ZADO-367612 format. One record per residue (C-alpha): x, y, z. Coordinates in steps of 0.5 Angstrom, whole numbers. Layout:
<atoms>
      xx      yy      zz
       X       Y       Z
...
</atoms>
This chain:
<atoms>
      xx      yy      zz
      45      -7     -16
      40      -1     -19
      37       4     -16
      30       0     -15
      23       1     -13
      22      -3      -6
      17      -9      -7
      10      -9      -6
       7      -8       1
       0     -10       0
      -5     -11       5
     -10     -16       7
     -16     -12       5
     -13     -11      -2
     -11     -19      -3
     -18     -20       0
     -22     -16      -6
     -18     -17     -12
     -16     -24     -14
     -11     -21     -19
      -6     -18     -14
      -2     -24     -12
       0     -25     -19
       2     -18     -20
       6     -18     -13
      10     -25     -16
      11     -21     -23
      14     -15     -19
      18     -20     -15
      21     -23     -22
      22     -17     -25
      26     -14     -19
      30     -21     -19
      31     -20     -27
      34     -13     -26
      38     -15     -21
      41     -21     -24
      42     -17     -31
      45     -11     -27
      50     -15     -23
      52     -19     -30
      53     -13     -35
      53      -7     -30
      50      -2     -36
      53       5     -35
      48      10     -37
      53      16     -37
      57      11     -42
      51      11     -47
      51      19     -47
      58      19     -49
      58      20     -57
      65      18     -57
      64      11     -54
      61       5     -57
      58       1     -52
      58      -7     -52
      52     -10     -55
      51     -13     -48
      51      -7     -45
      46      -3     -49
      41      -9     -49
      42     -10     -41
      41      -2     -41
      34      -3     -45
      32      -9     -41
      33      -5     -34
      29       1     -36
      23      -3     -39
      23      -7     -33
      23       0     -29
      17       3     -33
      13      -4     -32
      14      -4     -25
      12       3     -25
       6       2     -29
       4      -4     -24
       5       0     -18
       0       5     -21
      -5      -1     -22
      -5      -3     -15
      -6       5     -13
     -12       5     -17
     -14      -2     -14
     -13       1      -7
     -18       7      -9
     -23       2     -11
     -24      -1      -4
     -29       1       0
     -27       6       6
     -25       4      12
     -26       6      19
     -19      10      19
     -20      13      13
     -26      18      16
     -23      24      19
     -28      25      24
</atoms>
């Protein structure tokens, strides 16, 4: 399996304030599953793609591109969730005094 990002850990407050959090969590889980299945089926090797003398199979190139785009999309979803957390009103634990 690829070096992946762990699944989302969203709190109840985030779920309560934003209706689009559950679909984002489901999308992230689906993307992680697709990346895992593609990796297990095709085992794309990034080092082979950098070797100028090696011509990888089309399936290897395609699976490498899919996994990289999934990684980028999951990163963007995490950034979006982080911005949602910033928009929440501060809780009692957020004050240092």
